[in-house]
Every structure is written in C-alpha cells, then in structure tokens.
LUMNUVEX-271051 format. One line per field, with one value per residue (C-alpha): x, y, z; residue in one letter. Coordinates in steps of 0.2 Angstrom, whole numbers. Layout:
BEGIN
c1 = (X:...) $
c2 = (Y:...) $
c3 = (Z:...) $
resn = (A:...) $
// end
This chain:
BEGIN
c1 = (0:5:13:1:-1:-12:3:13:30:39:57:64:79:80:65:57:41:42:29:17:19:14:-1:-7:-7:-17:-30:-33:-38:-22:-9:8:25:41:57:75:81:94:81:86:76:74:66:55:49:45:35:25:19:7:17:33:36:53:53:63:79:92:106:111:111:128:137:148:139:122:108:102:90:94:93:86:69:66:65:52:37:30:23:35:33:48:45:58:75:66:63:81:88:76:82:100:100:91:102:95:105:103:113:112:98:102:88:82:63:56:38:22:23:10:10:4:-2:3:-10:-18:-10:-16:-7:-17:-34:-48:-37:-37:-24:-16:-12:-4:11:24:42:58:73:90:94:84:83:91:88:76:80:75:56:52:42:36:18:19:30:32:40:57:56:53:52:41:32:37:33:37:20:26:35:23:37:32:42:37:48:35:29:11:11:11:-4:3:-1:-20:-23:-9:-19:-29:-12:-7:-24:-22:-6:-12:-29:-27:-9:-5:-23:-26:-44:-43:-52:-39:-49:-48:-61:-51:-36:-46:-52:-35:-27:-39:-35:-16:-17:-27:-16:0:-5:-15:-18:-4:-6:-2:4:3:10:-5:-1:-18:-13:-21:-9:-8:-27:-31:-19:-27:-44:-39:-30:-44:-56:-46:-42:-52:-46:-29:-24:-17:-13:0:-1:16:14:31:26:29:10:-3:-15:-27:-20:-21:-39:-45:-36:-43:-60:-61:-52:-58:-76:-80:-69:-68:-49:-38:-28:-14:-6:12:15:34:35:49:59:59:62:77:85:82:89:101:100:98:102:86:92:99:82:74:86:84:65:65:77:67:51:57:63:46:36:46:43:24:24:33:17:7:8:11:15:21:19:22:11:16:6:21:15:23:30:38:47:52:59:69:78:96:107:110:93:80:89:80:91:85:77:76:74:57:56:43:54:66:74:59:57:75:75:59:62:44:37:32:15:14:-3:-2:16:10:-2:-1:-10:-26:-28:-25:-39:-51:-47:-51:-68:-73:-68:-80:-67:-74:-70:-61:-48:-48:-45:-34:-18:-2:8:27:32:44:30:32:51:54:43:54:70:84:83:67:60:43:40:44:32:18:21:20:5:-5:0:-4:-21:-25:-20:-30:-45:-45:-42:-57:-68:-63:-68:-50:-42:-49:-45:-27:-13:-5:-7:4:15:34:43:59:75:74:68:63:59:41:29:15:5:17:32:46:46:59:50:49:44:31:31:15:16:1:4:-7:-2:-9:3:17:30:28:19:14:11:-7:-13:-23:-34:-26:-40:-37:-18:-21:-33:-22:-7:-17:-23:-6:2:-12:-16:1:13:31:27:27:29:21:28:21:32:31:42:36:42:54:65:60:52:35:42:56:67) $
c2 = (0:18:27:40:50:36:25:21:15:2:4:-13:-14:-33:-36:-53:-44:-31:-41:-41:-22:-21:-33:-23:-7:-15:-22:-3:-2:8:3:-1:-6:-13:-4:-6:5:12:22:40:55:59:42:45:61:52:39:54:43:49:41:31:16:11:-8:-16:-25:-35:-22:-10:8:12:-2:2:0:-1:1:19:28:44:58:70:59:67:84:80:83:66:57:44:29:20:3:-5:-2:11:21:19:24:39:44:41:51:66:69:57:43:24:11:-7:-8:-14:-27:-34:-34:-49:-55:-47:-31:-19:-2:13:27:45:58:60:56:53:37:30:38:26:15:10:18:1:-10:-27:-26:-37:-32:-38:-28:-27:-9:6:25:34:52:59:71:89:91:74:69:52:46:29:19:1:-4:-7:6:25:29:15:27:45:58:75:82:97:86:71:59:45:30:14:2:-13:-22:-17:-28:-45:-54:-53:-35:-36:-18:-16:-15:0:9:6:12:28:31:28:37:50:55:52:57:42:39:20:17:4:-12:-27:-19:-3:-14:-23:-7:1:-15:-17:1:-1:-18:-10:5:-5:-19:-8:-19:-31:-49:-57:-74:-82:-98:-106:-118:-121:-114:-99:-86:-89:-93:-76:-67:-75:-70:-53:-50:-59:-47:-33:-38:-54:-63:-54:-66:-84:-96:-109:-124:-133:-151:-155:-172:-165:-160:-167:-181:-177:-159:-156:-161:-151:-135:-137:-139:-124:-111:-118:-122:-109:-94:-97:-93:-98:-112:-122:-137:-141:-159:-160:-174:-184:-169:-163:-180:-182:-166:-170:-188:-191:-173:-173:-155:-145:-128:-137:-145:-128:-120:-134:-134:-115:-115:-129:-121:-105:-116:-125:-110:-100:-114:-114:-95:-94:-102:-87:-72:-54:-60:-44:-47:-60:-62:-70:-74:-67:-62:-51:-65:-72:-55:-53:-71:-69:-53:-57:-50:-32:-28:-29:-34:-50:-64:-74:-90:-99:-95:-94:-99:-86:-71:-64:-72:-75:-57:-55:-73:-70:-52:-48:-35:-41:-40:-45:-39:-48:-44:-32:-44:-56:-73:-69:-53:-64:-75:-61:-54:-71:-72:-55:-60:-75:-89:-105:-108:-124:-113:-98:-108:-121:-123:-116:-127:-125:-119:-134:-145:-162:-161:-152:-165:-179:-179:-185:-189:-189:-204:-207:-221:-210:-197:-209:-215:-197:-193:-207:-203:-184:-188:-198:-183:-171:-182:-186:-168:-162:-176:-170:-152:-147:-144:-126:-122:-125:-117:-132:-151:-163:-178:-179:-194:-197:-205:-217:-236:-245:-262:-267:-282:-284:-300:-310:-305:-293:-277:-264:-249:-230:-218:-204:-188:-179:-160:-150:-131:-116:-98:-82:-78:-91:-80:-89:-105:-117:-136:-141:-152:-165:-177:-193:-202:-193:-195:-214:-215:-206:-217:-233:-228:-223:-239:-250:-242:-234:-248:-246:-237:-245:-230:-213:-200:-182:-166:-156:-141:-123:-109:-103:-113:-124:-119:-126:-136:-148:-142) $
c3 = (0:-3:12:19:35:41:43:59:56:67:68:72:84:84:95:94:96:82:71:86:88:69:71:87:77:63:75:79:60:57:44:50:42:50:44:49:63:51:41:37:41:23:20:35:27:11:21:29:44:57:70:74:86:92:96:110:107:115:116:129:123:131:122:108:91:100:87:86:75:65:79:66:67:84:76:63:75:72:88:94:106:112:119:131:122:112:128:134:117:116:134:129:113:120:135:149:158:156:165:171:184:202:200:183:180:170:170:176:186:193:184:194:182:188:184:167:151:133:133:147:144:148:158:177:189:191:177:175:162:155:159:151:155:164:160:167:164:179:173:160:146:148:145:150:165:172:169:177:188:196:212:203:189:193:174:168:157:152:140:133:129:119:107:108:112:124:131:141:149:147:132:128:112:121:128:146:146:146:142:130:115:122:126:107:102:112:104:86:87:101:100:81:75:64:58:62:45:37:35:23:13:11:7:-7:-14:-15:-21:-35:-41:-39:-49:-63:-64:-63:-76:-88:-103:-99:-95:-78:-74:-57:-50:-41:-28:-20:-4:4:-1:-20:-20:-12:-24:-39:-33:-30:-46:-56:-48:-54:-72:-76:-91:-91:-78:-82:-68:-69:-57:-57:-52:-45:-37:-20:-17:-5:-10:-24:-24:-43:-45:-30:-36:-54:-48:-37:-49:-66:-61:-48:-53:-72:-71:-85:-76:-84:-76:-79:-75:-70:-56:-64:-68:-50:-42:-54:-48:-30:-31:-16:-9:10:15:18:11:-5:-7:-6:-18:-31:-30:-31:-46:-55:-52:-61:-76:-77:-74:-87:-100:-96:-96:-113:-121:-115:-127:-120:-102:-94:-76:-63:-48:-32:-16:-5:12:26:36:20:17:36:37:21:25:27:41:38:32:46:62:62:54:40:46:29:11:3:-16:-19:-12:-25:-40:-51:-58:-64:-71:-81:-85:-79:-68:-51:-43:-25:-19:-2:3:17:25:39:36:46:36:20:25:28:11:4:12:6:-12:-10:-9:-1:17:13:4:15:31:23:33:27:16:12:-5:-7:-2:6:2:18:27:22:32:21:2:-8:-17:-25:-12:2:-5:-7:11:18:7:14:32:30:22:38:49:40:39:57:62:52:59:77:72:75:58:56:74:73:63:55:57:47:46:44:38:48:42:56:57:72:77:79:80:68:66:77:65:68:58:55:47:46:60:56:67:70:71:77:81:85:79:74:60:59:68:84:88:102:101:103:117:107:116:119:111:94:95:98:83:71:77:75:57:51:57:51:34:28:22:29:45:62:74:76:88:93:92:108:102:101:90:96:99:85:68:63:49:52:38) $
resn = (M:K:A:S:N:Q:T:V:L:V:L:D:F:G:S:Q:Y:S:Q:L:I:A:R:R:I:R:E:C:N:V:Y:S:R:I:V:P:F:R:I:G:V:D:E:V:R:K:E:N:P:S:G:I:I:F:S:G:G:P:A:S:V:Y:Q:K:D:A:P:R:C:D:P:E:I:F:K:L:G:I:P:I:L:G:I:C:Y:G:L:Q:M:T:S:H:L:L:G:G:K:V:S:K:G:T:A:R:E:Y:G:R:A:E:L:E:V:L:G:K:S:D:L:F:T:G:L:E:E:K:L:T:V:W:M:S:H:G:D:K:V:L:S:L:P:E:G:F:S:P:I:A:K:T:S:N:T:E:Y:A:A:V:C:D:P:S:R:K:I:Y:G:I:Q:F:H:P:E:V:V:H:T:P:R:G:R:K:I:I:E:N:F:C:L:R:I:C:G:C:R:G:D:W:T:M:Q:S:F:I:D:Q:S:L:E:E:I:R:T:K:V:G:K:G:H:V:I:L:G:L:S:G:G:V:D:S:A:V:A:A:A:L:I:H:E:A:I:G:R:Q:L:T:C:I:F:V:N:N:G:L:L:R:K:D:E:V:E:K:V:A:L:V:F:R:K:N:F:K:I:D:L:R:V:A:D:S:E:K:R:F:L:D:K:L:A:G:V:E:D:P:E:R:K:R:K:I:I:G:H:E:F:V:E:V:F:Q:E:A:A:S:E:I:K:D:A:D:F:L:A:Q:G:T:T:Y:P:D:V:I:E:S:V:P:I:G:G:N:P:S:S:M:I:K:S:H:H:N:V:G:G:L:P:E:K:M:K:M:K:L:V:E:P:L:S:K:L:F:K:D:E:V:R:E:V:G:R:K:L:G:L:P:E:E:I:V:M:R:Q:P:F:P:G:P:G:L:A:V:R:I:L:G:D:I:T:K:D:K:L:E:T:L:R:E:A:D:A:I:V:V:E:E:M:K:R:A:D:L:Y:Y:K:T:W:Q:S:F:A:V:L:L:P:V:K:T:V:G:V:M:G:D:E:R:T:Y:E:N:V:V:A:L:R:V:V:D:S:Q:D:G:M:T:A:D:W:V:H:L:P:Y:E:L:L:G:L:I:S:N:R:I:I:N:E:V:R:G:V:N:R:V:V:Y:D:L:T:S:K:P:P:G:T:I:E:W:E) $
// end
C-alpha cells in the first residue's frame, strides 16, 4: 500500500516482538509497516507517517555499536513511542542517563499510572504489564516527566507532551499486558490522530485500483499452488483484471494427496480462471535424487520451479507481469542479516529471484499482510471456506517434510499418512481451529511387531501447532484419544510405517516445519 499520514512505522531494533507491535497497530484499523532502525530522516519524510514506534531490542544503549535511530527523526514533529529499548535509546540520545539496573525486571509487574495522560486515557490507575529488561533509565532528558511507575522502575512510562514523544519500559504488544492494545490504540488514534479506517475492505479497494493502474492492458501470470496465499492473490488479481490473468499450477510431485484435482475444480469451475497445469513430477524428483540438505532442497525446488514456470509462461503471449502470493512473514523471514535486524530463518522460493530470471514486472498484492488478514481478504472475495481456512503449506511441499533424500516411495508413504492426519483432524472439528497439522517422515527405522512378526520400518512424526501468523507457535494439546486414533490408522493403513511420535516443540526454539 502507498505510504500516507495514516501509517505508523515500526522501527525494528531486533526485538522478537516487532511483528506483534505491527499486528497490534493493525488491530486498531491503522496501517503499520516494519522498517530497519537504520532508516534515514529523509526516507521517513517520504513515508510521511502519522506516528513512529521504536521496538525493543536485546542491546544496551551504552554499548559500543548499539543500534540507534537517526537523531534527526526526533526533530520531525511526528509522535514517537519508544518501547523498552526504544525508551532507553530515546532517553540516551536526548540527554538522559541509562545504566544497568540494580535489579532486573522480568515478567508481570504492577504499573501505577501517575495523573492524566493521553497514553493511558480510559485505563485504570493500576495495570498489569509485562516487563523484560535489565537496564533502566536513571535520569530523564529535559522536557520529559514520568507518567507511570512500578516498584522497581521509577520511569516505567514517560513523556514530553510538547514534542509528543512517549516512552514505556514494558511491552504493551504481548498478551501478558492485558490492556496493552488500548495503550497502542491511544497512541495511534489520540496522539497520532489516525482515523482508524484501514480495513480489509479498504485494502481490497485500494489494491484493485493499484493492480489495474500497474497492469494496464498487460497480462499477468501467477503460480497457483492451491494454498491460501496464492489462491487469495489469484482471486484478488482476477477481480481486478479478469481474463488478463493466467494461472499456472506446477505439479512438482511434492504435493498433498489429490491436490491437482482439487485446485482445478475450485479455480476452473468456480472462478472461471484460465488455469494451466504443468506436470513435472519426474523432472523434480530427478533433480532431488540423493539430496539430503534442507536448504539445498529448497534451492533446487525454487530453481526448477522457475525453469518449469518459465517454459509454461513462454506459451502465453504478451505476459508482462508475474504475480506471487508473498505475504509479510515471508518477506520478514527472508531478509538477510544487515537488512532488518531479524536474521534470515530460511529461504522462501517465492521471495526474490523470479522477476530477474523471467524479465517480468512483479505483482505482490499480499506482501504487506499477515496470514489472518489474507484469510479475511479471501472471504470478502468469495473464496470457499475450505480454501480460506486451509492450513499453510510450504512452497517446497512435502520435500521439507521428508527428512533425508526424496524418493517417490517416500512421498507416497507421507501422502497417505498426511491424508489420515487431515481427515481425522477435520472429523474431530480441530483442523480449522489449529494453525497447522501434518505428518513428517523421519530418516529413522525402528523395530516393531505386527502379526506376530518382527518389523523394521519407518517412523512418522505428528506435528500440530497453533499460531496467529506463523511468527511464533505453540504445540497443541490434542486429546489422547485422537492421538491414539491417528497413530493406529497410520500404522495399520500406511505400508512401511510401524511407529508414530508427537512433536512437543514450540516456535521458538524450533520452527514449525522440520526443515
């Protein structure tokens, strides 16, 4: 979306909660965008935001090479809210003093609000907040005064009302601060003056206009995977330009059971979209033969996808634009060290590479949305709930759910096991209530007994997690009866498997996918 004075920028200083801050702002119907802390004052002027939030971060402001914003930002007259490290950096840069605290403060704390302040309008005098800091502000810069305190932190919240600069030592973005959303709302609506009218319908309206303006009379090609992101991107672009869109479905042989048939039914029959299927199973499996390293798998699949896609696209005349279902978490996780402070977790085959290779202009209408926002857009565009609420599926497909090398037999084994997981989760009315539920085929064989005979067969891991946007996730406490049912069905119905285990790892420290 275009920058406007209805945008609140989040300057990322390496906090694990930066994405949460952006999400909380959007929950106030205000558009937000995360930018690196290195952003210069001239670029901020171009963005023309109505407000700026400094995130937390792991550094200490008095350390050498500690991350700091451009000090000229404070002179722009734009309202600023510093959170945790953001407060300390603001104090440090404007003439206050910050040092290591005599006692660290982690976990819940009771905040006492001191007098009236726009930041705490409509809130109680005592609030439960979440603290996570070892450093503290010892003295405030000129013009600042405290507006809240805790038993351990004299300057738990401060402000310079004349410059509309605020700072809080606690984290309002986390669920452990129950009234945190109201604090962020007060900053965005009362202090920054945002209208609070950014909705998914307004996003759709603006996106349709932007797509039509950008594409003109050109033709757009989109790689449709059947997942939520590419499906919503296809529906949105089709709504904007109709028959100027052609979708290509690459059957790489790494898909779920009956995937090709399901996708063709929805998009050809329901949406009347020009959908072309490129069957390339053997080609992908030949390239992946003997490859075990997860990142090499992703690179090979991404490269081969480009080649197959390019060949299919060459048959379409006047193809000027390439569309992708890239979402905001894709962009964030794929930023290398030196961009946003958050290090790259893994590569995404649909972020970067394709436009240069194919010499086409890129259309990424969902690149600023989190997954739940993408789903809401899909609903408003009339996509069936089965597509809208479909669980995320990795771009490299089942290749990153088979640990070790990829073979056709292993894929068939995993497909059957995965189909059972999905079927039983739906039957238990839990599939659409969890973020992801799937099977992983491990490179491990164990001894078992089946029909009075000794077996030595494969192990399948069951992975079920809950999340809001894929940035963090918790494993789900499935009923024992359901776990037992899934395990029994996989062992009895899937040839070559004699053991099922359950993954109890959250993200972090693990990732959702195993590779």
